[in-house]
Every structure is written in C-alpha cells, then in structure tokens.
C-alpha positions as CSV (number, residue, x, y, z in Angstrom):
1,X,175.2,-16.5,269.3
2,X,175.1,-13.9,272.0
3,X,177.5,-14.0,275.1
4,X,176.0,-16.5,277.6
5,X,176.3,-14.0,280.4
6,X,173.6,-12.6,282.9
7,X,173.5,-10.0,285.7
8,X,171.3,-11.3,288.7
9,X,170.0,-8.7,291.0
10,X,169.8,-10.2,294.5
11,X,171.4,-13.1,296.4
12,X,168.5,-14.6,298.1
13,X,167.0,-18.2,297.4
14,X,165.9,-17.3,293.9
15,X,169.0,-15.4,292.8
16,X,171.5,-18.0,294.2
17,X,169.7,-20.9,292.7
18,X,169.5,-19.3,289.5
19,X,173.3,-18.2,289.5
20,X,174.4,-21.8,290.6
21,X,172.2,-23.4,287.9
22,X,173.7,-21.1,284.9
23,X,177.3,-21.3,286.3
24,X,177.1,-25.2,286.2
25,X,176.0,-24.7,282.5
26,X,179.1,-22.4,281.6
27,X,177.6,-19.2,281.8
28,X,179.3,-16.1,283.2
29,X,177.2,-14.7,286.0
30,X,177.4,-11.3,287.8
31,X,175.5,-11.3,291.2
32,X,174.8,-7.9,292.5
33,X,173.8,-7.9,296.3
34,X,173.0,-4.8,298.2
35,X,174.0,-6.4,301.6
36,X,177.2,-7.9,303.0
37,X,178.1,-11.5,303.9
38,X,176.2,-11.2,307.2
39,X,172.7,-9.7,307.9
40,X,172.3,-6.7,309.9
41,X,170.3,-7.2,313.1
42,X,167.6,-4.9,311.8
43,X,166.5,-3.7,308.4
44,X,168.7,-0.5,307.5
45,X,166.7,2.7,307.8
46,X,167.2,3.4,303.9
47,X,165.1,0.2,303.0
48,X,162.4,0.9,305.4
49,X,158.8,1.3,303.9
50,X,155.9,3.4,304.7
51,X,153.1,1.3,305.9
52,X,149.4,2.3,305.3
53,X,146.4,0.7,307.0
54,X,147.0,-2.8,308.5
55,X,150.4,-3.3,309.9
56,X,152.4,-5.6,307.9
57,X,155.3,-7.0,310.2
58,X,157.3,-8.9,307.4
59,X,157.8,-5.8,305.5
60,X,160.4,-4.8,307.9
61,X,161.1,-7.9,309.9
62,X,161.1,-10.4,307.1
63,X,163.3,-8.7,304.7
64,X,167.0,-9.3,304.9
65,X,169.7,-7.5,302.7
66,X,172.5,-10.0,302.9
67,X,174.3,-12.8,301.0
68,X,171.6,-15.6,301.3
69,X,168.8,-13.0,301.7
70,X,165.9,-14.1,304.0
71,X,167.1,-17.8,304.1
72,X,169.6,-16.4,306.8
73,X,166.4,-16.2,309.2
74,X,164.2,-18.8,307.4
75,X,162.6,-21.5,309.2
76,X,163.1,-23.8,306.3
77,X,159.7,-25.3,305.8
78,X,159.3,-26.7,302.1
79,X,155.9,-27.1,300.8
80,X,155.2,-28.2,297.2
81,X,151.8,-26.8,296.1
82,X,149.1,-29.2,294.6
83,X,147.5,-29.0,291.1
84,X,144.3,-27.2,292.3
85,X,146.3,-24.3,293.6
86,X,147.5,-23.2,290.2
87,X,143.9,-23.5,288.7
88,X,141.3,-20.8,288.1
89,X,138.5,-20.4,290.6
90,X,135.7,-18.5,289.0
91,X,133.4,-18.5,291.9
92,X,136.1,-16.6,293.9
93,X,137.1,-14.2,291.1
94,X,140.7,-16.1,290.6
95,X,142.1,-16.5,287.2
96,X,144.8,-18.9,288.2
97,X,148.4,-19.3,286.8
98,X,149.2,-19.1,283.1
99,X,151.3,-22.3,283.6
100,X,149.9,-25.5,285.4
101,X,151.0,-27.9,288.1
102,X,152.5,-30.1,285.4
103,X,154.8,-27.3,284.3
104,X,156.1,-27.0,287.9
105,X,156.1,-30.6,289.2
106,X,159.3,-31.7,287.5
107,X,161.0,-28.8,289.0
108,X,159.8,-29.7,292.7
109,X,161.9,-32.7,292.5
110,X,165.0,-30.7,291.3
111,X,164.3,-28.1,293.7
112,X,164.5,-30.5,296.6
113,X,167.8,-31.9,295.3
114,X,169.2,-28.5,294.9
115,X,168.4,-27.5,298.5
116,X,169.8,-30.7,299.8
117,X,166.8,-33.0,300.5
118,X,166.9,-36.5,299.0
119,X,163.6,-37.8,300.4
120,X,160.5,-38.2,298.5
121,X,158.1,-37.1,301.2
122,X,156.0,-38.7,303.9
123,X,152.4,-39.6,304.0
124,X,150.1,-41.0,306.7
125,X,151.0,-44.6,306.1
126,X,154.7,-43.8,306.3
127,X,154.0,-42.0,309.6
128,X,152.0,-45.0,310.9
129,X,155.2,-47.3,310.3
130,X,157.1,-44.8,312.3
131,X,154.9,-45.1,315.2
132,X,152.8,-42.0,314.6
133,X,149.2,-43.3,313.9
134,X,146.7,-40.6,313.0
135,X,143.1,-40.4,314.4
136,X,140.5,-41.7,311.8
137,X,139.6,-38.4,310.5
138,X,136.5,-38.1,308.1
139,X,138.2,-38.1,304.7
140,X,135.5,-36.0,303.0
141,X,136.4,-33.3,305.6
142,X,139.8,-33.3,306.7
143,X,143.1,-34.6,305.5
144,X,146.8,-34.6,306.6
145,X,149.7,-33.3,304.6
146,X,153.3,-33.4,306.0
147,X,155.4,-30.5,305.2
148,X,159.3,-30.7,305.0
149,X,161.9,-28.8,306.9
150,X,165.4,-28.3,305.4
151,X,168.0,-29.4,307.8
152,X,169.1,-26.6,310.0
153,X,172.8,-26.5,308.6
154,X,171.4,-26.0,305.1
155,X,168.9,-23.3,305.6
156,X,171.1,-20.4,304.9
157,X,171.5,-20.6,301.3
158,X,174.3,-18.0,301.3
159,X,176.6,-20.7,303.1
160,X,175.3,-23.8,301.1
161,X,174.5,-22.9,297.6
162,X,176.2,-19.4,297.8
163,X,179.5,-20.9,298.8
164,X,179.8,-22.5,295.4
165,X,178.8,-19.3,293.6
166,X,181.3,-17.4,295.4
167,X,184.2,-19.9,294.5
168,X,183.3,-20.2,290.9
169,X,185.7,-19.0,288.4
170,X,183.0,-17.5,286.0
171,X,181.2,-15.7,288.9
172,X,181.6,-12.1,289.7
173,X,180.2,-11.3,293.1
174,X,179.3,-7.6,294.0
175,X,178.3,-7.2,297.5
176,X,177.1,-4.0,299.4
177,X,176.2,-2.7,296.1
178,X,172.7,-1.3,295.4
179,X,171.1,-1.2,292.1
180,X,169.5,2.3,291.6
181,X,168.1,1.9,288.0
182,X,168.2,0.5,284.6
183,X,169.4,1.8,281.3
184,X,167.6,0.8,277.9
185,X,167.6,1.3,274.3
186,X,165.9,4.2,272.9
187,X,162.6,2.1,272.1
188,X,162.8,0.3,275.5
189,X,162.9,-3.2,274.1
190,X,166.3,-4.1,275.5
191,X,168.2,-3.3,278.7
192,X,171.7,-2.1,278.0
193,X,173.0,-1.5,281.7
194,X,172.3,-1.8,285.3
195,X,173.1,1.4,287.4
196,X,174.7,0.4,290.8
197,X,176.2,2.4,293.6
198,X,178.7,1.3,296.2
199,X,181.3,2.8,298.3
200,X,183.1,4.1,295.3
201,X,180.2,5.8,293.8
202,X,177.7,5.2,291.1
203,X,178.5,3.6,287.6
204,X,176.7,1.8,284.9
205,X,177.4,-2.1,284.2
206,X,176.9,-3.1,280.8
207,X,174.8,-6.4,280.7
208,X,173.4,-8.9,278.1
209,X,170.7,-10.1,280.4
210,X,169.2,-9.0,283.5
211,X,167.3,-11.1,286.2
212,X,165.9,-9.1,289.0
213,X,165.7,-11.4,292.1
214,X,165.6,-9.0,294.9
215,X,162.5,-10.2,296.8
216,X,158.8,-9.1,296.1
217,X,159.2,-5.6,297.7
218,X,162.6,-4.6,296.3
219,X,162.0,-6.2,292.9
220,X,158.8,-4.4,292.5
221,X,160.4,-1.0,293.8
222,X,163.2,-1.2,291.2
223,X,160.6,-1.8,288.5
224,X,158.2,0.8,289.6
225,X,161.1,3.3,289.7
226,X,162.1,2.2,286.1
227,X,158.6,2.6,284.8
228,X,158.4,6.0,286.2
229,X,161.7,7.0,284.5
230,X,160.2,5.6,281.2
231,X,162.6,2.8,281.0
232,X,159.9,0.1,281.0
233,X,156.2,0.0,280.5
234,X,153.2,-1.5,282.4
235,X,150.3,-1.9,279.9
236,X,148.3,-4.1,282.4
237,X,148.4,-1.8,285.5
238,X,149.4,-4.8,287.6
239,X,152.8,-3.4,288.4
240,X,153.0,-3.2,292.3
241,X,149.4,-4.8,292.5
242,X,148.4,-8.0,294.0
243,X,150.7,-7.9,296.9
244,X,149.9,-10.9,299.0
245,X,151.1,-12.9,302.0
246,X,149.4,-15.5,304.2
247,X,147.2,-14.6,306.9
248,X,148.1,-16.4,310.0
249,X,145.7,-16.5,313.1
250,X,146.1,-18.0,316.4
251,X,142.5,-19.2,316.9
252,X,142.5,-20.6,320.4
253,X,144.1,-22.8,323.0
254,X,143.9,-26.5,322.4
255,X,143.5,-28.9,325.2
256,X,144.7,-32.4,324.1
257,X,142.5,-35.3,325.6
258,X,145.5,-37.5,326.1
259,X,148.8,-35.8,325.9
260,X,150.9,-38.8,325.2
261,X,148.5,-40.0,322.4
262,X,148.5,-36.4,320.9
263,X,152.3,-36.3,320.9
264,X,152.6,-39.6,319.3
265,X,150.2,-38.6,316.6
266,X,151.3,-34.9,315.8
267,X,155.0,-34.4,316.9
268,X,157.4,-34.2,314.0
269,X,159.1,-37.1,312.5
270,X,162.7,-37.1,311.5
271,X,163.6,-39.0,308.3
272,X,167.4,-38.8,307.1
273,X,167.7,-35.6,308.8
274,X,164.7,-34.1,307.5
275,X,161.8,-33.3,309.8
276,X,158.2,-33.9,308.7
277,X,155.5,-32.0,310.5
278,X,151.6,-33.0,310.0
279,X,149.4,-30.1,308.8
280,X,145.6,-30.2,309.0
281,X,143.9,-29.4,305.7
282,X,140.2,-29.4,304.6
283,X,139.4,-31.5,301.7
284,X,139.6,-29.4,298.4
285,X,136.0,-30.5,297.6
286,X,134.8,-29.0,300.8
287,X,136.9,-25.8,300.4
288,X,135.3,-25.5,296.9
289,X,131.8,-26.3,298.2
290,X,132.1,-23.7,301.0
291,X,133.5,-20.9,298.6
292,X,136.8,-20.8,300.9
293,X,140.4,-20.0,299.9
294,X,143.1,-22.5,300.7
295,X,143.9,-22.6,304.3
296,X,145.6,-25.1,307.0
297,X,145.7,-25.7,310.7
298,X,148.8,-26.3,312.7
299,X,149.8,-26.7,316.3
300,X,151.7,-23.8,317.9
301,X,153.8,-24.9,320.8
302,X,154.4,-21.9,323.0
303,X,157.3,-22.1,325.3
304,X,157.8,-20.2,328.4
305,X,160.3,-17.2,327.9
306,X,162.9,-18.8,330.5
307,X,162.7,-22.1,328.8
308,X,166.0,-23.8,328.0
309,X,164.6,-24.9,324.6
310,X,163.5,-21.3,323.9
311,X,167.1,-20.0,324.9
312,X,168.6,-22.6,322.7
313,X,166.3,-22.0,319.5
314,X,167.0,-18.2,319.6
315,X,170.9,-19.1,319.7
316,X,170.6,-21.4,316.8
317,X,168.8,-18.6,314.8
318,X,171.8,-16.3,315.4
319,X,174.3,-19.0,314.1
320,X,172.0,-19.5,311.0
321,X,172.3,-15.9,310.4
322,X,176.1,-16.0,310.7
323,X,176.4,-14.3,313.9
324,X,178.3,-15.4,317.0
325,X,175.5,-16.1,319.7
326,X,175.9,-14.3,322.9
327,X,175.1,-16.7,326.0
328,X,175.2,-15.0,329.3
329,X,175.1,-16.3,332.8
330,X,171.4,-16.1,333.0
331,X,171.0,-18.1,329.7
332,X,173.6,-20.8,331.1
333,X,171.4,-21.1,334.1
334,X,168.2,-21.6,332.2
335,X,169.9,-24.3,330.0
336,X,171.2,-26.1,333.1
337,X,167.8,-26.0,334.8
338,X,166.2,-27.5,331.5
339,X,168.9,-30.1,330.9
340,X,166.4,-32.9,331.4
341,X,164.1,-31.3,328.7
342,X,167.0,-30.8,326.3
343,X,168.1,-34.4,326.9
344,X,164.5,-35.7,326.1
345,X,164.4,-33.8,322.9
346,X,167.8,-35.0,321.8
347,X,166.9,-38.6,322.8
348,X,163.7,-38.5,320.7
349,X,165.4,-37.1,317.7
350,X,168.5,-39.4,317.8
351,X,167.1,-42.7,319.0
352,X,163.5,-42.6,318.0
353,X,163.6,-40.1,315.2
354,X,160.9,-38.0,316.6
355,X,160.8,-34.4,317.9
356,X,158.6,-34.7,320.7
357,X,156.6,-31.8,321.8
358,X,158.1,-30.1,325.0
359,X,156.3,-31.0,328.2
360,X,156.0,-27.4,329.4
361,X,154.5,-26.1,326.1
362,X,151.1,-24.5,325.7
363,X,149.3,-25.5,322.5
364,X,147.3,-23.3,320.1
365,X,145.5,-24.1,316.9
366,X,146.9,-21.5,314.4
367,X,145.4,-21.3,311.0
368,X,147.2,-19.9,308.0
369,X,145.1,-18.6,305.0
370,X,145.8,-17.9,301.2
371,X,144.9,-14.5,300.3
372,X,142.9,-13.0,297.2
373,X,145.3,-11.3,294.5
374,X,143.6,-8.0,295.3
375,X,144.6,-5.1,292.9
376,X,144.2,-2.6,296.0
377,X,146.5,-4.6,298.1
378,X,149.6,-3.0,296.5
379,X,153.2,-1.7,296.7
380,X,153.5,1.8,295.5
381,X,156.4,4.6,295.5
382,X,156.3,7.1,298.2
383,X,157.5,10.8,297.6
384,X,160.0,10.2,300.4
385,X,163.4,9.3,299.2
386,X,166.1,7.1,300.9
387,X,169.9,7.6,301.1
388,X,170.4,6.5,297.5
389,X,167.9,8.8,296.1
390,X,165.4,6.0,295.4
391,X,161.7,6.6,296.4
392,X,160.7,4.6,299.5
393,X,158.2,1.9,299.2
394,X,154.6,2.4,300.4
395,X,152.7,-0.6,301.4
396,X,149.0,-1.0,301.5
397,X,148.1,-4.6,302.6
398,X,144.5,-5.6,302.6
399,X,142.6,-8.4,304.3
400,X,139.2,-9.4,302.8
401,X,136.0,-10.5,304.4
402,X,136.7,-13.8,302.5
403,X,140.0,-14.3,304.1
404,X,138.5,-13.8,307.6
405,X,135.7,-16.2,306.6
406,X,138.1,-18.8,305.5
407,X,139.9,-18.7,308.8
408,X,136.6,-18.9,310.8
409,X,135.2,-21.8,308.8
410,X,138.5,-23.6,308.6
411,X,138.6,-23.3,312.5
412,X,134.9,-24.8,312.9
413,X,135.5,-27.7,310.7
414,X,138.9,-28.6,312.4
415,X,137.4,-28.1,315.9
416,X,134.7,-30.4,315.1
417,X,136.7,-33.1,313.8
418,X,139.3,-32.9,316.6
419,X,136.5,-33.2,319.1
420,X,134.7,-35.9,317.3
421,X,137.9,-38.0,317.0
422,X,138.9,-37.6,320.5
423,X,141.9,-35.7,319.9
424,X,141.0,-32.8,322.3
425,X,139.0,-29.6,322.5
426,X,139.6,-26.2,321.1
427,X,139.0,-23.9,324.0
428,X,136.8,-20.7,323.5
429,X,139.4,-18.2,324.8
430,X,139.9,-14.6,324.2
431,X,142.4,-14.9,321.4
432,X,143.7,-13.3,318.2
433,X,140.8,-15.1,316.4
434,X,138.4,-12.2,317.3
435,X,138.3,-9.7,314.5
436,X,138.7,-6.8,316.9
437,X,141.7,-8.2,318.3
438,X,145.0,-6.1,317.4
439,X,147.3,-7.1,314.5
440,X,150.3,-8.7,316.1
441,X,152.4,-11.9,316.1
442,X,149.1,-13.7,317.0
443,X,147.1,-12.3,314.1
444,X,149.1,-10.9,311.1
445,X,151.0,-11.9,308.2
446,X,153.6,-14.7,307.9
447,X,156.6,-12.9,306.3
448,X,155.6,-14.6,303.0
449,X,155.7,-11.5,300.5
450,X,154.4,-12.3,297.1
451,X,153.0,-10.4,294.0
452,X,153.8,-7.2,292.6
453,X,155.1,-8.5,289.2
454,X,152.2,-10.7,288.4
455,X,152.8,-13.5,285.7
456,X,150.3,-13.8,283.0
457,X,149.8,-15.0,279.3
458,X,149.8,-11.4,277.9
459,X,150.8,-8.0,278.6
460,X,147.1,-7.0,279.2
461,X,146.9,-9.1,282.3
462,X,150.3,-9.1,284.1
463,X,153.9,-7.6,284.2
464,X,155.9,-10.9,283.1
465,X,155.1,-13.7,280.7
466,X,155.0,-17.3,281.6
467,X,158.8,-17.7,281.7
468,X,159.5,-14.7,283.8
469,X,160.1,-12.1,281.1
470,X,159.1,-8.6,281.4
471,X,156.7,-8.0,278.6
472,X,158.1,-6.1,275.7
473,X,161.6,-6.2,277.1
474,X,163.7,-9.0,275.5
475,X,166.4,-9.4,278.0
476,X,164.7,-8.5,281.3
477,X,163.5,-11.2,283.6
478,X,162.1,-11.6,287.2
479,X,162.8,-14.5,289.5
480,X,161.1,-15.0,292.9
481,X,157.6,-14.8,294.5
482,X,156.9,-11.4,293.0
483,X,155.7,-13.1,289.9
484,X,153.1,-15.3,291.7
485,X,149.5,-14.7,290.4
486,X,148.1,-16.5,293.5
487,X,149.8,-17.3,296.8
488,X,148.7,-20.9,297.6
489,X,147.9,-21.9,301.2
490,X,151.5,-22.2,302.4
491,X,155.2,-21.4,302.3
492,X,156.4,-19.9,298.7
493,X,160.0,-20.8,298.9
494,X,160.0,-24.2,297.3
495,X,157.8,-23.1,294.4
496,X,160.0,-20.0,293.8
497,X,163.0,-22.2,293.8
498,X,161.4,-24.4,291.3
499,X,160.5,-21.5,289.1
500,X,164.1,-20.1,289.5
501,X,165.3,-23.5,288.1
502,X,162.7,-23.4,285.3
503,X,164.0,-19.9,284.4
504,X,167.5,-21.2,284.0
505,X,166.4,-23.9,281.6
506,X,164.7,-21.3,279.6
507,X,167.5,-18.8,279.4
508,X,170.0,-21.7,278.5
509,X,167.6,-23.1,276.0
510,X,167.3,-19.6,274.5
511,X,170.8,-18.8,273.8
C-alpha cells in the first residue's frame, strides 16, 4: 500500500474541503497556497491576466489569492443543481456530464453539512406557512426555487474549515508559496514532484499524489504550462477551452403593484440562521421547447450610496475577508440617520425571521443565464511572463447569440407572468438589457469562472476523467469548477464542494 499522502495546491473551497475530508481519514496532507492568511485589497499584478474581446470583470475582481480563496469575498449562495442540468441537450449541441445527478445528489447533502447547513431546504408550501404566500403563477410556465445562503460567519472557509486544517497534526500548510511547475517520470504517467517558490527560493517537493485546486484560471494556467513543458499531454484539445461564467443582466426596473404584498411574497426568509431567497425559473419543459439555456430571474434591490444598510454591508464584507473595517465620521453619520432602517431590518430577522426589503431600495429584474461550453471561449498562455517566470493567462470570453436570446425570452416570459398575476410591471427603461449597452456591473459576468479542464468519459473529449484524474497521469487530479463540462444556471460552489467530497472518497478508496 502506498503512503496515504497528498499535496493539495490551493486553499479555496475545493482545496480546503478536500484537505479536511482526507485529514479526517488519517491522511497526511500538504496544502500549498500562493496567498497569505488575508486577501490583498486587489489582485497582485503578477497574477493579472490579458483580456481579449468582451471584458470579464471576474478575472481580476473575482480571483483571490489567500487562505480561503474567493470565499473571503463570497456572497454565500448555495444552489443544488437539478437532474436536467447534468444531461445532454442535443438540440443545443450540449453533450452533458459523464456523471449524472444520481452520482452527485448524495454529496449535496454532505456538502451542506460540511459547510454548516443543517436544513433540508425550503419550498413554496414551507414559505407560505412562514407568512410568504406566492402569487398563483402558471406552473407550466414559471416556478419558484429557493436558494440558500450560508450564514455570514461561516462564509470564509479559511476561518471555518480552514482553521481545522491548520491545526491538524497531519497537515503541512505552506502559505505565500507559488507552484511554478510539475515534475514527472520520463513517460509522463506519474507526477514525482511539485516545483514551488517562496521567499527562500525555488525547490522541488516530492509527492505521492497531487490535486490541483487553484480555481479555474490558475488551475488551467498551471496545466497549460505543464503541457507546454511536455510534462502532461492534451489529446482532446480541450485544455483551456470551454471557459464559462454566468451571464448576468439587469433587464429593467420593476414597479410592484403593492409594495407590502410584494415584500411579503419575495423578501428572504430566515430559517435556523439560513437565509432562503425565491428565484424565478422557467419550467424546464418550456425551456426545452423554446430551445433556451438554463436561466433564472431575481430581484436586485439597489440601495442609495449613502444608505446606512449599504455602509454596513460593505463593512461586513471587509470583516469576512479578515480585515479591520474602517468607519469614518461620515459613515457613522449615515448609520445614525438610517438607524430606523437598520432597526427595522434587525426586527424582521430576529422576530419575524424575514429579511424585508429596504424601504428606500429601487428594484430591478436581473436575469442570470447559463453559457454554452464553447471551445472558442478559452484560457490560453500569453508570451508575457510574470514575476515568477510563468506565462500570464490570456482570456477570451465569448457570449453567444443563444445566451442573449435566453435572457431576452426569459425576460419576456417573466414579465408576462408578473403582470398577469398582479405582482407588478417591468418598465421599459434604457437599461443593460439592450445589446448595445456597455459591459459593466449591470451586464456582464457573475465571477463564476468554470471550465478549462473539462471532465469527460475518455481522453478524446476532455482533460480529466469522471473522478477528476488527469487522463494518462495516474496520480494527478483536479478539484474545482474548472472540470465542469457545463455551468448550470446558477452558482457553482455547492456543486464543486460536492465534487471535492466525491474525489476524497475516490482517493481514500483507491489506496
């Protein structure tokens, strides 16, 4: 029996969950993280990418090199995918996943427990019993799904799961240490070492197994560089390709017919510390008939910049990242002036278990859409080198006409249903919905970077096998959203955590 040891590259959600899972089973785990205990305010210049074509904000604003990775700034939304999101859709040219929903479903429950959520979820009937009756939507056209939000104090996995990893006797934690390459046997079938660089210089770490969990961009960059050095091979041509996100578009201002009725139906519900937020989905049959991708609508409550709630939200984000928030006299004045609004929010959460919408918010209907796994939407290597001598990532993010049509048609169906059921009117305003509108926070990506190391049944169609092992390399694995063959309609975090737990089972069973 080989030594039960593994080197995990990256201390974000996938890396920390996998490390904790294997440590509990008696493994020796080395975690190599390029950042430190706290995230820098902005991405270091060394890791900045070269962006071609459509701007992708998340490539710089959504990547965090720190213990905890992007969970240091994560909103915390947990969204289990549904069976049809893993299936092939020949009409759209989508091959689907090499594993199905039944392979993932048991790990969703484990993932929620690992993250600290004990609830089974919420449906429309449960919401009605809690004083949130929904309008009588046409079930053949529109349905409601409640997303979960991890409690704020648990969102930074570096401080929750990561604390246990740090303290474990069988864990070796290497921070501010960048992986610059891989070493392999002459035939390339086995990784023998991980090349790292820190303040003391560069050296080679001998390894038994390696799991790359550096996020979609950095994981793909390392494997692309390893391919170019002849360490690994890419028989499918998919390495770096199929880069995806979720297209998110503010499609118009929404005017509720009755603000109090609207708030009772759609404001978030809090159950045992977990917030549940209703999302508006088209029926899967309608989506299939229309030839659309997966998409959903949700309310965007825009607060005035001087709102007390806006100030408090920004300070809470700083605390989540591990920073000490700075509150100036101006901030204190805004909080004092908005004391009644803050008190109303707290009263709703504590007494009524509802997070009511702020009274001074303006509502917009935002639609988030799945993307096609397009080979031409890709990550490649630039001739430009960073401070570690690694080639910078070059990003070409594409948005297809199908994705634009999905947003348009979803908007039309939702607007019709909301008007017909007396909820309110989606106003025709000059908004980001227009195709000619600039790419910005109102129309762009969602910081949900996926793809680049596509999972497939065999080496002709992808980079890793259904367990996450790089084809033709017996001890090199990938954890994280880079393996996703498709991106689903919403947040990838719960699914990537489930896959990390599944990989842990595979590794432990294969020793």
